[in-house]
ZAKEMI-622411 format. One line per 8 residues: for each residue x negated, y negated, z negated of C-alpha. Coordinates in steps of 0.25 Angstrom, whole numbers, plus 5000, padded with zeros to 4 digits. Last residue first. Layout:
<pts>
X/Y/Z | ...;
</pts>
This chain:
<pts>
4892/4860/4395 | 4892/4876/4398 | 4899/4876/4412 | 4882/4869/4417 | 4886/4853/4424 | 4890/4852/4439 | 4881/4846/4450 | 4882/4859/4459;
4876/4867/4448 | 4866/4859/4440 | 4852/4857/4445 | 4841/4867/4439 | 4833/4861/4427 | 4819/4861/4426 | 4812/4870/4415 | 4805/4879/4427;
4812/4892/4423 | 4824/4884/4426 | 4832/4876/4415 | 4847/4879/4413 | 4855/4868/4420 | 4868/4859/4412 | 4863/4847/4418 | 4864/4839/4405;
4864/4851/4396 | 4852/4857/4401 | 4853/4870/4397 | 4842/4879/4389 | 4848/4877/4375 | 4862/4880/4381 | 4857/4894/4381 | 4861/4899/4396;
4870/4913/4392 | 4865/4926/4393 | 4867/4931/4379 | 4879/4923/4374 | 4876/4908/4368 | 4886/4902/4359 | 4894/4889/4360 | 4905/4890/4353;
4902/4879/4343 | 4902/4869/4354 | 4916/4871/4358 | 4925/4878/4368 | 4911/4884/4374 | 4910/4885/4390 | 4906/4898/4395 | 4891/4902/4400;
4890/4916/4403 | 4878/4917/4409 | 4874/4925/4421 | 4882/4916/4430 | 4876/4902/4422 | 4861/4907/4423 | 4863/4909/4439 | 4869/4895/4441;
4859/4889/4435 | 4847/4895/4442 | 4855/4889/4456 | 4857/4901/4466 | 4849/4899/4480 | 4840/4909/4479 | 4841/4920/4468 | 4832/4933/4469;
4821/4926/4476 | 4810/4930/4467 | 4806/4916/4462 | 4822/4915/4459 | 4823/4929/4453 | 4811/4924/4442 | 4819/4910/4440 | 4830/4921/4435;
4821/4930/4427 | 4815/4919/4420 | 4830/4912/4417 | 4835/4925/4412 | 4822/4927/4403 | 4823/4912/4398 | 4838/4914/4394 | 4835/4926/4387;
4824/4921/4377 | 4833/4907/4375 | 4844/4919/4371 | 4834/4925/4363 | 4829/4911/4357 | 4844/4908/4352 | 4848/4919/4347 | 4836/4920/4338;
4837/4905/4334 | 4851/4908/4331 | 4850/4919/4323 | 4840/4913/4314 | 4846/4901/4311 | 4859/4910/4308 | 4851/4917/4298 | 4845/4904/4291;
4859/4899/4290 | 4863/4911/4283 | 4852/4911/4275 | 4855/4897/4268 | 4869/4899/4268 | 4866/4911/4259 | 4856/4903/4251 | 4864/4892/4250;
4876/4901/4245 | 4868/4905/4234 | 4862/4892/4229 | 4850/4885/4234 | 4844/4874/4228 | 4851/4878/4214 | 4845/4892/4214 | 4831/4885/4218;
4831/4878/4207 | 4834/4887/4198 | 4822/4895/4203 | 4813/4881/4202 | 4805/4890/4189 | 4808/4879/4179 | 4822/4883/4180 | 4823/4898/4184;
4811/4900/4170 | 4821/4891/4162 | 4834/4900/4166 | 4826/4913/4164 | 4821/4908/4150 | 4833/4904/4146 | 4844/4914/4150 | 4834/4925/4143;
4833/4919/4129 | 4848/4918/4129 | 4850/4930/4133 | 4841/4936/4123 | 4848/4926/4112 | 4861/4932/4115 | 4856/4945/4115 | 4849/4943/4101;
4863/4936/4097 | 4871/4948/4101 | 4864/4957/4092 | 4869/4972/4095 | 4861/4976/4107 | 4849/4967/4109 | 4847/4968/4094 | 4847/4983/4095;
4837/4983/4108 | 4827/4973/4098 | 4828/4986/4088 | 4827/4996/4097 | 4815/4990/4104 | 4807/4987/4090 | 4811/5002/4084 | 4806/5006/4097;
4793/5001/4096 | 4792/5005/4080 | 4798/5018/4083 | 4787/5022/4095 | 4775/5015/4088 | 4778/5021/4076 | 4780/5035/4080 | 4768/5035/4090;
4759/5031/4076 | 4766/5043/4066 | 4764/5052/4080 | 4747/5050/4078 | 4741/5044/4089 | 4730/5051/4095 | 4732/5046/4110 | 4729/5053/4122;
4742/5053/4129 | 4745/5039/4123 | 4734/5029/4131 | 4730/5039/4140 | 4743/5043/4145 | 4753/5055/4144 | 4765/5048/4140 | 4771/5054/4124;
4770/5039/4122 | 4778/5032/4131 | 4789/5042/4129 | 4789/5042/4116 | 4791/5027/4116 | 4802/5027/4126 | 4810/5038/4118 | 4809/5031/4106;
4813/5018/4113 | 4825/5024/4119 | 4830/5031/4105 | 4834/5019/4098 | 4843/5012/4109 | 4847/5026/4113 | 4852/5030/4100 | 4859/5015/4101;
4865/5017/4113 | 4870/5030/4109 | 4876/5022/4098 | 4884/5012/4107 | 4888/5021/4117 | 4898/5028/4105 | 4901/5013/4101 | 4904/5011/4116;
4912/5023/4117 | 4920/5018/4106 | 4921/5006/4111 | 4927/5012/4125 | 4935/5021/4118 | 4943/5009/4111 | 4942/5003/4125 | 4951/5013/4128;
4961/5012/4118 | 4963/4999/4121 | 4964/5003/4136 | 4974/5011/4133 | 4983/5003/4121 | 4983/4993/4135 | 4987/5003/4143 | 4998/5006/4136;
5001/4992/4133 | 5002/4991/4150 | 5012/5002/4148 | 5020/4997/4138 | 5020/4984/4146 | 5024/4993/4160 | 5033/4999/4152 | 5041/4986/4146;
5040/4979/4162 | 5049/4991/4165 | 5059/4990/4156 | 5059/4974/4158 | 5063/4978/4173 | 5072/4988/4171 | 5079/4977/4159 | 5077/4968/4171;
5084/4977/4181 | 5095/4980/4170 | 5098/4967/4169 | 5099/4966/4186 | 5107/4976/4185 | 5119/4970/4174 | 5118/4957/4183 | 5120/4964/4195;
5132/4971/4190 | 5138/4958/4185 | 5135/4954/4197 | 5144/4963/4205 | 5155/4960/4196 | 5154/4946/4197 | 5154/4948/4211 | 5166/4957/4211;
5172/4948/4202 | 5172/4935/4211 | 5178/4944/4222 | 5190/4946/4211 | 5190/4931/4210 | 5190/4930/4225 | 5201/4939/4227 | 5210/4934/4217;
5209/4919/4221 | 5213/4924/4233 | 5223/4934/4232 | 5229/4920/4223 | 5228/4912/4236 | 5232/4921/4246 | 5245/4921/4239 | 5246/4907/4236;
5243/4904/4252 | 5253/4914/4255 | 5265/4909/4247 | 5262/4894/4250 | 5263/4897/4265 | 5276/4905/4264 | 5280/4892/4255 | 5275/4883/4269;
5282/4893/4277 | 5294/4892/4270 | 5294/4877/4270 | 5290/4876/4285 | 5304/4885/4287 | 5314/4878/4280 | 5318/4881/4267 | 5332/4885/4265;
5331/4900/4268 | 5320/4903/4259 | 5331/4897/4247 | 5341/4906/4251 | 5330/4918/4252 | 5326/4914/4237 | 5342/4914/4233 | 5343/4926/4240;
5332/4934/4233 | 5336/4929/4219 | 5349/4934/4221 | 5345/4947/4223 | 5351/4954/4236 | 5340/4951/4245 | 5332/4960/4237 | 5319/4954/4235;
5306/4959/4241 | 5297/4969/4236 | 5281/4965/4237 | 5282/4955/4227 | 5275/4943/4230 | 5268/4937/4215 | 5260/4925/4214 | 5250/4925/4204;
5247/4912/4199 | 5234/4902/4203 | 5241/4892/4207 | 5240/4888/4224 | 5245/4876/4231 | 5247/4875/4245 | 5248/4862/4252 | 5233/4863/4255;
5235/4859/4269 | 5228/4872/4275 | 5234/4881/4264 | 5235/4894/4271 | 5223/4893/4281 | 5213/4884/4273 | 5217/4894/4262 | 5212/4904/4272;
5200/4899/4274 | 5194/4896/4259 | 5199/4911/4255 | 5190/4917/4266 | 5181/4909/4262 | 5180/4914/4248 | 5183/4928/4252 | 5171/4927/4261;
5163/4921/4250 | 5166/4931/4240 | 5165/4943/4251 | 5151/4936/4252 | 5147/4935/4236 | 5153/4951/4235 | 5143/4957/4247 | 5132/4948/4240;
5134/4953/4227 | 5135/4968/4234 | 5121/4966/4238 | 5115/4961/4225 | 5122/4973/4218 | 5114/4983/4228 | 5101/4974/4226 | 5104/4975/4211;
5105/4992/4211 | 5093/4993/4218 | 5086/4986/4209 | 5093/4993/4198 | 5088/5006/4205 | 5072/5000/4207 | 5071/4996/4193 | 5078/5010/4188;
5067/5017/4197 | 5055/5009/4193 | 5059/5011/4177 | 5058/5026/4182 | 5045/5025/4190 | 5038/5016/4180 | 5028/5026/4175 | 5016/5019/4167;
5022/5021/4156 | 5026/5037/4155 | 5013/5040/4163 | 5004/5033/4150 | 5015/5041/4140 | 5013/5053/4144 | 4998/5048/4146 | 4997/5046/4130;
4988/5056/4124 | 4984/5052/4110 | 4971/5050/4106 | 4966/5044/4091 | 4975/5038/4083 | 4990/5033/4086 | 4995/5019/4085 | 4995/5016/4102;
5002/5030/4103 | 5011/5030/4093 | 5016/5016/4099 | 5015/5023/4113 | 5025/5034/4109 | 5034/5022/4106 | 5032/5014/4119 | 5036/5026/4126;
5048/5029/4118 | 5052/5013/4122 | 5047/5016/4135 | 5059/5028/4135 | 5069/5020/4128 | 5067/5009/4140 | 5069/5020/4150 | 5081/5025/4143;
5086/5009/4143 | 5083/5009/4159 | 5089/5021/4162 | 5102/5017/4154 | 5101/5003/4161 | 5100/5009/4174 | 5111/5019/4173 | 5120/5008/4169;
5115/4998/4182 | 5120/5012/4190 | 5133/5013/4182 | 5136/4998/4184 | 5132/5000/4200 | 5141/5013/4201 | 5153/5005/4193 | 5152/4994/4203;
5152/5004/4215 | 5164/5012/4210 | 5161/5022/4222 | 5174/5025/4230 | 5179/5039/4229 | 5187/5041/4242 | 5199/5043/4232 | 5199/5029/4225;
5194/5024/4211 | 5196/5011/4211 | 5185/5003/4207 | 5187/4993/4217 | 5175/4984/4219 | 5171/4989/4233 | 5186/4987/4236 | 5185/4973/4230;
5179/4963/4241 | 5185/4971/4255 | 5198/4971/4246 | 5197/4956/4243 | 5194/4952/4258 | 5207/4961/4264 | 5217/4955/4253 | 5212/4939/4258;
5215/4943/4271 | 5229/4947/4268 | 5228/4934/4260 | 5226/4928/4273 | 5235/4934/4280 | 5245/4930/4273 | 5257/4931/4263 | 5254/4945/4259;
5263/4956/4251 | 5263/4969/4247 | 5252/4970/4237 | 5251/4983/4233 | 5251/4989/4249 | 5243/4975/4251 | 5233/4983/4241 | 5235/4994/4245;
5230/4991/4260 | 5219/4982/4256 | 5214/4994/4248 | 5215/5003/4260 | 5208/4993/4269 | 5197/4993/4261 | 5194/5008/4259 | 5193/5013/4247;
5204/5023/4249 | 5198/5027/4262 | 5208/5040/4266 | 5210/5039/4281 | 5199/5039/4291 | 5188/5036/4279 | 5175/5044/4286 | 5166/5032/4285;
5174/5020/4276 | 5181/5012/4282 | 5176/4998/4291 | 5182/4984/4290 | 5189/4976/4301 | 5199/4968/4298 | 5210/4961/4307 | 5220/4950/4300;
5232/4945/4306 | 5243/4934/4304 | 5235/4921/4300 | 5231/4920/4315 | 5222/4930/4315 | 5213/4935/4301 | 5201/4941/4305 | 5194/4951/4295;
5180/4959/4297 | 5177/4964/4283 | 5164/4973/4283 | 5158/4985/4275 | 5145/4987/4265 | 5144/5000/4259 | 5140/5005/4246 | 5137/5019/4245;
5143/5033/4242 | 5139/5048/4237 | 5149/5056/4234 | 5148/5063/4220 | 5159/5075/4220 | 5148/5085/4219 | 5142/5077/4207 | 5154/5076/4200;
5158/5093/4202 | 5145/5094/4197 | 5148/5087/4184 | 5161/5094/4181 | 5156/5107/4183 | 5168/5116/4187 | 5167/5132/4183 | 5165/5130/4169;
5152/5123/4165 | 5146/5128/4152 | 5135/5119/4151 | 5123/5130/4152 | 5130/5138/4162 | 5134/5124/4171 | 5120/5120/4169 | 5116/5135/4175;
5125/5136/4185 | 5125/5150/4190 | 5120/5159/4201 | 5109/5165/4191 | 5099/5163/4202 | 5106/5154/4211 | 5106/5144/4200 | 5116/5132/4204;
5111/5119/4200 | 5119/5106/4194 | 5120/5095/4201 | 5115/5081/4194 | 5101/5084/4200 | 5107/5080/4215 | 5112/5067/4208 | 5125/5063/4214;
5128/5051/4222 | 5139/5041/4218 | 5129/5032/4210 | 5117/5033/4219 | 5124/5029/4231 | 5133/5020/4223 | 5119/5013/4219 | 5112/5012/4233;
5100/5020/4236 | 5105/5028/4245 | 5108/5015/4254 | 5094/5011/4252 | 5088/5023/4258 | 5097/5025/4270 | 5096/5010/4273 | 5093/5013/4288;
5087/5001/4298 | 5086/4989/4287 | 5091/4975/4293 | 5103/4978/4286 | 5099/4977/4272 | 5110/4971/4266 | 5122/4980/4273 | 5115/4992/4274;
5110/4990/4258 | 5126/4991/4255 | 5128/5001/4267 | 5136/4997/4280 | 5146/5000/4288 | 5145/5001/4302 | 5150/4988/4311 | 5155/4992/4324;
5147/4985/4338 | 5149/4976/4347 | 5143/4980/4353 | 5143/4995/4353 | 5135/5006/4346 | 5144/5006/4334 | 5157/5008/4341 | 5158/5021/4346;
5150/5030/4338 | 5154/5022/4327 | 5168/5025/4329 | 5167/5041/4331 | 5159/5040/4320 | 5170/5034/4312 | 5179/5044/4315 | 5172/5056/4316;
5168/5054/4300 | 5181/5060/4294 | 5181/5071/4305 | 5167/5073/4302 | 5170/5073/4286 | 5181/5084/4286 | 5174/5091/4295 | 5163/5093/4285;
5173/5096/4274 | 5179/5105/4283 | 5164/5111/4283 | 5163/5112/4269 | 5176/5117/4267 | 5172/5130/4276 | 5159/5132/4269 | 5165/5133/4256;
5176/5142/4261 | 5166/5152/4267 | 5157/5152/4254 | 5144/5146/4252 | 5145/5131/4253 | 5133/5121/4253 | 5132/5112/4243 | 5118/5112/4238;
5116/5104/4252 | 5102/5109/4260 | 5111/5107/4271 | 5111/5091/4267 | 5096/5089/4265 | 5094/5094/4280 | 5103/5085/4285 | 5098/5074/4277;
5084/5079/4282 | 5089/5077/4295 | 5094/5063/4294 | 5081/5059/4289 | 5075/5064/4300 | 5084/5056/4309 | 5081/5044/4301 | 5067/5047/4301;
5064/5048/4317 | 5076/5035/4318 | 5063/5023/4320 | 5055/5032/4327 | 5066/5035/4337 | 5070/5022/4338 | 5057/5017/4342 | 5054/5030/4351;
5067/5026/4359 | 5063/5015/4369 | 5052/5024/4374 | 5061/5035/4376 | 5069/5028/4384 | 5060/5023/4392 | 5053/5038/4396 | 5066/5043/4398;
5069/5033/4408 | 5058/5036/4415 | 5058/5051/4414 | 5072/5047/4420 | 5067/5039/4431 | 5055/5048/4435 | 5067/5060/4437 | 5078/5051/4444;
5066/5047/4453 | 5060/5061/4455 | 5075/5065/4458 | 5077/5054/4468 | 5064/5059/4477 | 5069/5074/4477 | 5082/5067/4481 | 5076/5062/4491;
5065/5072/4498 | 5077/5081/4498 | 5084/5071/4508 | 5097/5064/4504 | 5110/5070/4505 | 5119/5064/4515 | 5132/5057/4509 | 5126/5045/4516;
5119/5032/4507 | 5129/5023/4499 | 5131/5008/4503 | 5119/4999/4497 | 5125/4986/4491 | 5122/4992/4477 | 5107/4995/4480 | 5104/4981/4486;
5096/4975/4474 | 5088/4987/4475 | 5077/4987/4465 | 5082/4977/4456 | 5096/4987/4454 | 5087/4998/4453 | 5079/4992/4440 | 5094/4987/4436;
5099/5001/4437 | 5087/5004/4428 | 5088/4996/4416 | 5101/4999/4416 | 5099/5012/4414 | 5089/5009/4404 | 5098/5001/4396 | 5108/5011/4398;
5099/5021/4391 | 5093/5011/4380 | 5108/5008/4376 | 5112/5025/4376 | 5100/5027/4367 | 5102/5016/4357 | 5117/5020/4355 | 5112/5034/4354;
5104/5030/4341 | 5116/5021/4337 | 5126/5031/4335 | 5114/5041/4330 | 5112/5030/4318 | 5126/5027/4316 | 5129/5042/4314 | 5118/5042/4304;
5124/5031/4297 | 5138/5038/4297 | 5133/5050/4291 | 5124/5042/4281 | 5136/5032/4277 | 5147/5046/4276 | 5137/5052/4266 | 5135/5040/4257;
5151/5038/4257 | 5154/5023/4259 | 5157/5011/4250 | 5163/4998/4252 | 5157/4983/4250 | 5162/4972/4259 | 5157/4963/4270 | 5164/4951/4276;
5168/4946/4290 | 5179/4938/4290 | 5189/4930/4302 | 5199/4921/4300 | 5209/4915/4310 | 5221/4904/4305 | 5210/4893/4312 | 5218/4878/4310;
5206/4870/4313 | 5206/4876/4327 | 5193/4872/4335 | 5187/4875/4348 | 5200/4879/4354 | 5204/4894/4359 | 5211/4898/4346 | 5207/4910/4339;
5203/4903/4327 | 5193/4905/4316 | 5192/4905/4300 | 5179/4909/4294 | 5175/4922/4285 | 5161/4926/4288 | 5151/4938/4283 | 5140/4942/4294;
5146/4952/4301 | 5139/4967/4302 | 5130/4976/4309 | 5118/4979/4302 | 5122/4994/4299 | 5123/4997/4315 | 5108/4997/4314 | 5100/4987/4323;
5098/4987/4338 | 5103/4974/4339 | 5103/4968/4324 | 5117/4965/4321 | 5125/4953/4311 | 5137/4951/4317 | 5144/4937/4315 | 5142/4931/4329;
5148/4943/4335 | 5163/4937/4327 | 5166/4924/4320 | 5154/4916/4327 | 5155/4924/4338 | 5169/4923/4342 | 5178/4934/4339 | 5190/4923/4336;
5188/4913/4346 | 5186/4928/4356 | 5199/4932/4352 | 5205/4921/4354 | 5201/4922/4369 | 5190/4912/4373 | 5187/4914/4390 | 5179/4923/4396;
5163/4917/4402 | 5162/4922/4418 | 5150/4913/4418 | 5141/4908/4406 | 5143/4920/4399 | 5144/4920/4382 | 5158/4922/4382 | 5157/4935/4390;
5150/4943/4381 | 5161/4942/4369 | 5170/4947/4378 | 5184/4945/4369 | 5194/4960/4368 | 5205/4958/4373 | 5216/4947/4370 | 5228/4949/4362;
5224/4940/4351 | 5225/4953/4340 | 5219/4962/4352 | 5206/4951/4353 | 5205/4953/4337 | 5207/4967/4337 | 5198/4970/4348 | 5187/4962/4342;
5187/4969/4329 | 5188/4984/4336 | 5174/4980/4343 | 5168/4973/4332 | 5169/4986/4322 | 5170/4984/4308 | 5178/4996/4306 | 5193/4998/4300;
5202/4990/4307 | 5212/4983/4298 | 5225/4976/4305 | 5232/4964/4296 | 5243/4959/4299 | 5253/4948/4291 | 5266/4945/4300 | 5273/4930/4294;
5282/4934/4308 | 5289/4923/4318 | 5278/4924/4329 | 5279/4940/4328 | 5267/4947/4325 | 5262/4953/4338 | 5259/4942/4343 | 5244/4942/4336;
5242/4956/4344 | 5236/4967/4334 | 5246/4978/4338 | 5243/4977/4353 | 5253/4983/4360 | 5267/4974/4357 | 5257/4962/4357 | 5252/4964/4370;
5238/4958/4375 | 5230/4968/4369 | 5237/4979/4377 | 5238/4993/4368 | 5229/5000/4362 | 5216/4997/4361 | 5213/4989/4347 | 5224/4993/4337;
5230/5007/4343 | 5215/5012/4346 | 5211/5006/4332 | 5222/5013/4324 | 5235/5009/4318 | 5239/5008/4304 | 5250/5004/4293 | 5247/5008/4280;
5250/4995/4272 | 5260/4996/4276 | 5267/5006/4283 | 5260/5018/4292 | 5259/5018/4309 | 5254/5006/4319 | 5253/5011/4335 | 5264/5021/4334;
5260/5031/4345 | 5270/5039/4355 | 5269/5053/4358 | 5262/5057/4373 | 5272/5062/4384 | 5267/5051/4393 | 5255/5046/4392 | 5252/5033/4384;
5245/5020/4388 | 5257/5016/4398 | 5267/5016/4387 | 5280/5021/4392 | 5282/5029/4380 | 5282/5019/4369 | 5271/5017/4360 | 5277/5018/4346;
5285/5005/4340 | 5275/4998/4330 | 5282/4996/4316 | 5273/4985/4308 | 5276/4986/4295 | 5276/4973/4286 | 5272/4972/4271 | 5276/4958/4267;
5270/4943/4268 | 5281/4940/4277 | 5275/4951/4286 | 5264/4959/4282 | 5255/4969/4291 | 5244/4980/4287 | 5238/4987/4299 | 5227/4997/4297;
5219/5002/4308 | 5216/5015/4308 | 5204/5022/4316 | 5206/5036/4322 | 5213/5030/4336 | 5199/5022/4337 | 5192/5033/4333 | 5198/5040/4349;
5198/5056/4348 | 5199/5063/4363 | 5213/5070/4363 | 5216/5084/4357 | 5213/5095/4366 | 5227/5104/4367 | 5228/5113/4357 | 5244/5113/4357;
5247/5104/4347 | 5242/5092/4357 | 5233/5080/4352 | 5240/5068/4352 | 5237/5057/4363 | 5231/5045/4364 | 5217/5046/4363 | 5216/5052/4352;
5216/5050/4336 | 5231/5052/4337 | 5238/5044/4325 | 5248/5036/4331 | 5261/5039/4327 | 5273/5049/4327 | 5264/5061/4326 | 5270/5072/4318;
5263/5081/4310 | 5258/5091/4315 | 5260/5107/4318 | 5249/5117/4323 | 5253/5127/4315 | 5239/5127/4306 | 5237/5112/4307 | 5249/5108/4299;
5246/5120/4292 | 5232/5116/4288 | 5223/5128/4292 | 5218/5139/4284 | 5231/5147/4288 | 5240/5154/4278 | 5238/5151/4266 | 5247/5157/4255;
5241/5169/4254 | 5226/5164/4251 | 5214/5164/4262 | 5208/5179/4265 | 5194/5176/4264 | 5183/5177/4274 | 5190/5174/4287 | 5197/5161/4282;
5183/5157/4277 | 5176/5159/4290 | 5187/5155/4298 | 5185/5141/4291 | 5171/5141/4291 | 5172/5141/4306 | 5182/5131/4309 | 5175/5121/4299;
5162/5124/4309 | 5168/5122/4321 | 5175/5108/4314 | 5161/5102/4310 | 5154/5107/4321 | 5160/5098/4331 | 5154/5086/4322 | 5141/5085/4334;
5150/5085/4347 | 5162/5083/4345 | 5173/5092/4350 | 5176/5099/4337 | 5177/5085/4330 | 5188/5080/4340 | 5197/5092/4337 | 5195/5091/4322;
5197/5076/4324 | 5210/5077/4331 | 5214/5088/4320 | 5211/5078/4308 | 5219/5068/4317 | 5231/5075/4318 | 5230/5079/4305 | 5228/5065/4301;
5242/5060/4308 | 5251/5071/4301 | 5246/5067/4286 | 5249/5054/4291 | 5263/5056/4297 | 5267/5066/4286 | 5263/5054/4275 | 5272/5043/4281;
5283/5055/4285 | 5281/5059/4268 | 5280/5045/4264 | 5293/5040/4273 | 5301/5053/4267 | 5299/5049/4253 | 5303/5035/4255 | 5316/5041/4263;
5318/5050/4252 | 5319/5040/4242 | 5325/5030/4249 | 5338/5041/4251 | 5337/5046/4236 | 5339/5032/4231 | 5348/5025/4240 | 5361/5031/4231;
5355/5027/4219 | 5351/5012/4224 | 5339/5009/4222 | 5334/4999/4210 | 5318/5000/4213 | 5316/5010/4202 | 5326/5019/4207 | 5320/5019/4221;
5305/5022/4215 | 5312/5033/4206 | 5319/5040/4220 | 5304/5038/4227 | 5297/5046/4216 | 5307/5057/4217 | 5305/5058/4231 | 5291/5058/4229;
5291/5070/4221 | 5300/5077/4232 | 5291/5073/4240 | 5278/5079/4234 | 5286/5091/4233 | 5285/5094/4246 | 5300/5096/4254 | 5298/5086/4261;
5287/5092/4269 | 5273/5085/4269 | 5268/5093/4258 | 5273/5105/4264 | 5264/5105/4277 | 5253/5104/4269 | 5254/5114/4257 | 5248/5125/4266;
5236/5117/4267 | 5235/5113/4253 | 5236/5097/4250 | 5227/5090/4244 | 5217/5085/4253 | 5224/5084/4266 | 5237/5081/4261 | 5232/5075/4247;
5222/5066/4256 | 5232/5062/4267 | 5243/5059/4258 | 5235/5049/4250 | 5238/5046/4236 | 5246/5056/4232 | 5248/5057/4218 | 5261/5066/4216;
5256/5076/4223 | 5244/5079/4215 | 5240/5092/4210 | 5228/5092/4203 | 5213/5093/4212 | 5213/5080/4216 | 5211/5075/4231 | 5223/5067/4231;
5228/5062/4218 | 5227/5063/4201 | 5228/5049/4194 | 5242/5051/4194 | 5252/5039/4198 | 5264/5048/4201 | 5273/5042/4212 | 5266/5052/4221;
</pts>
């Protein structure tokens, strides 16, 4: 352990002197038969470590007689700490295996491991030095001592006699980091185990320590921190503000590894020794509860009011708006000296693609199940309300007698119950239709992915291979089980748990699914192996052809590198931080999925490592600055870790470089095409250019490059936006912390490095005695003022370094974006040049075609000339060949006929050639035609008629005439019908069919007369009384004898 070798855990080489993580080394590197011996003091590891500790003691100047004892004590402390950690993990694995075995969805994993192990063990005899395939610690039933709180159940340990284990409680499996400083130096809080008389513990159960480990790795669990013990008791409440002595200068830091709003509210409430606030009652007009200190810290504008989420939206749409504000827990309305702060800040991290896809599908199922339960509960409440309205006194009625109801009543009740159930099923089916349609595609895609996974090329054929594959699946299931249970329990609640989000989910949070966009991330493409890069196995020859061609030995480095590639994506996590009373910090931010113990690139791991190296913190704001700085810089850290953290900046630079290389290759290819086209342009005769034409018209390669570089620019823009947000939050935090640390501006900061060594000075040294005497001579106010100045200067120094680092991150991203933008411009320039070359090629083709057209025109002209010459000859020959009296019986000779034919044809041919080839003749003939036709049109009056009757006027006159004709015909038609009807009515009156009824009433009752809204809307419908037949003064139609009938009851007609 003292050697700083590059070889470390999970390496094939021996590395007992380079152990970085004891759990990884024990479970991943130590053979089964050597595990018991590994924790024994007789193991070579501890002998080497003892030698190393002796060297350290000698370097520290320890007296020679004390070196042996101190080295032995140091080694024994490390060995016991490792023994406890390994024993706790073994018991955790055992409980998880027993829990998964009873689980409905993951139980087959444990059964598959047991079956494959038995098949492998029975197939081949194990080596002589292995007597049992199980670990020795599990085979013999022994486990390390249980002297700390490591149980994951409901308060009891699994018994070794084969009894059923306790139920799995996920809150006990979530570790909460605790880091404390006292007088600016690391502090380890020692908690006494729970007393045997504690009522919360049953008799016979072992006592548990609520806090275990040493600085900076002290831990507890969520159950002990938030739910165990009374909230008002400082002795039983680890978070209580009064747990710190009044005269103590102690700084506490609690980290909850989840963005769980319920846990955050519980933590703030327990800090003040109060119950969790009832936020709903604060809005009631009656029965409103009083304000508390926790409700002031968690008031809407600093807590739930910052929650951005849509009702019924996807889980990744939940996030807190970035803020950094000072708040006060005091119940007064104003407090100018507030020393509490709240910070919400997004930051960049990463996750494996496989884990992200797995938990994304789990969240979809959890939310779908919660939606179904919500529909059922709403229907049940609605049914109860309806029944209550039907029978208001149902709750007041006394219970019926114990006698059984009659048979008809039981039958009626069953029919009624069945009808209600059918109705509920129908309503539920209707409400479920929309959600089913939206999820059909996702479920189908999941099934396709599952089938594709079955066809994986890495299918084990041997018994040992199947056993190892089953073990790996069980290990993955055990790692995911805790996060799966937490999501199932807290994701649908209100307030909800905030899941981790990908880069596209954080920016395009309104989208229901970003699966395709996530698979287009630069980091995903850079860390995913291309299927075409794998070497193929030939089953016929039973060889690897490429391995044979290149004489590859037993191990192919290229195949190994491709197999070991792990697809990863960029994630956006949230930091929630509260600084309470300038003494306590509570943070909430998530770990990677399944990273239970070994999260080497985790933010909290980086914070612990940094504080363990520096060793001193002078104020809670300096500690908060370290937290903000680590959240901002971990993503840009290029240190290689065991968990294969992606080198994001390098991946972007590599992606941009690849596109620049492809763009250069494409440019050289275009230049070669232009050289080929140059030869084609200068060539004579026909040249086949089909291959060049298709190459120039195909812009798919350049379009693909443009799409990829635009995706890179888009992702860089999102990352730059988040980096600016981090810088703004950091700037606000520094400004507000300075107002608290230096409210009067009495402390001055000079830009120099102020070192605070972790090692204390020896009391026996003269300088230490002198400083101690000077400190004793100062008053309390002077010491407090000096301490405040040291805290301010230390904070200011780290703040300047953090702000400079944040600006460096922004500049680094902006440089990448400038490079990507320049590459995008080059790609567009290449695409433009290719299009221009294609246009030149098309212009050359057009010119070539025009030349061909000219040649074809010349050929046609020759045929035209021949036609001009022979057409008159043919015409005249046909005329003279007619059988008629003029030519049929003539006695002309051949020579005379030839003279007539050729002379007339010569004149016609000559005149035709003049018209065809003489532009002057054509112009003269055209001018003669135009002048003569114009003169005739003017003198004959045709042109005057055209001027008097233009085209528009002719159309208008025709339309007007057609309208008048139709109008007159309509009037005649309706007058004829009206007269016919009046004549019929007069005839009926004369015959006595209608006595005592005025004629106008009969006419109006049979007519559809309406009051028009304006004169333009007056229309006459069939059967109406024409307006021309009404007396406008009396409103009566004329009678058959021409006289007007009197008005009805002295009123005018409704038409007026």
